[in-house]
C-alpha positions in Angstrom: 5.7 35.1 -10.8 5.2 32.8 -13.8 3.5 34.9 -16.6 2.1 31.8 -18.3 0.0 30.9 -15.2 -1.2 34.5 -14.9 -2.2 34.4 -18.5 -4.0 31.1 -18.2 -6.0 32.2 -15.2 -7.0 35.5 -16.9 -8.5 33.5 -19.8 -11.2 31.8 -17.6 -14.3 33.2 -16.1 -14.9 33.7 -12.4 -17.5 30.9 -12.5 -15.1 28.5 -14.1 -12.4 29.4 -11.6 -14.9 28.9 -8.7 -15.9 25.6 -10.2 -12.3 24.5 -10.2 -11.9 25.5 -6.6 -15.1 23.6 -5.6 -13.8 20.5 -7.4 -10.5 20.7 -5.5 -12.3 21.2 -2.2 -14.6 18.2 -2.9 -11.6 16.0 -3.8 -9.8 17.0 -0.6 -12.8 16.4 1.6 -13.5 13.1 -0.1 -9.9 12.1 0.5 -9.9 13.3 4.2 -13.3 11.8 5.0 -13.3 8.8 2.7 -16.6 9.7 1.1 -15.6 9.0 -2.5 -18.1 10.7 -4.8 -20.6 11.5 -2.1 -19.5 15.1 -1.6 -19.8 16.3 1.9 -19.3 19.8 0.6 -22.5 19.5 -1.4 -24.5 18.6 1.7 -26.1 20.8 4.4 -24.1 20.4 7.5 -25.4 21.0 11.0 -23.2 21.8 14.0 -23.4 19.8 17.2 -25.5 22.5 18.8 -27.9 22.6 15.8 -28.2 18.8 15.8 -28.8 18.7 19.6 -31.4 21.4 19.3 -33.1 19.6 16.4 -33.5 16.4 18.5 -33.9 18.1 21.8 -31.0 16.2 23.3 -27.6 17.0 25.0 -24.1 16.8 23.5 -23.7 13.7 25.7 -26.6 12.0 23.9 -25.1 12.9 20.5 -21.7 11.4 21.7 -23.4 8.2 22.8 -25.3 8.0 19.5 -22.0 8.4 17.7 -20.4 5.6 19.7 -23.3 3.3 19.0 -23.3 4.3 15.3 -26.8 5.7 15.5 -25.7 9.0 14.0 -22.3 9.4 12.4 -20.6 12.7 12.9 -18.2 14.3 10.5 -15.1 15.8 12.0 -13.5 18.6 10.0 -10.8 21.0 11.3 -11.5 20.1 14.9 -15.3 20.6 14.7 -18.1 18.1 14.6 -20.9 18.2 12.1 -23.8 16.1 11.0 -25.5 16.1 7.6 -29.2 17.0 7.5 -29.7 14.2 5.1 -28.5 11.6 7.6 -30.5 13.1 10.4 -33.7 12.9 8.3 -32.9 9.3 7.2 -32.4 8.3 10.8 -35.7 9.9 11.8 -37.5 8.1 9.0 -36.1 4.7 9.9 -36.9 5.2 13.6 -40.6 5.9 12.9 
């Protein structure tokens, strides 16, 4: 193991280290999802089940809304999520 790296890491606080990890995760998510500065990791994500329950609809309806662009899903590691912010925005614009 490279002792200079071990020494550098031991000189920062846990909070600084966690902040560095958060930045790396946000950059990776931005690159993967094309969000550029609008960090998905900073948003509250709802699963398909939570979103379907929230609207009182089936997964099929969510799928149809995604195809129409009504509600845009976020796919990450084989799972589908929706941001609470987008759901609330869609509800406000529909009323």
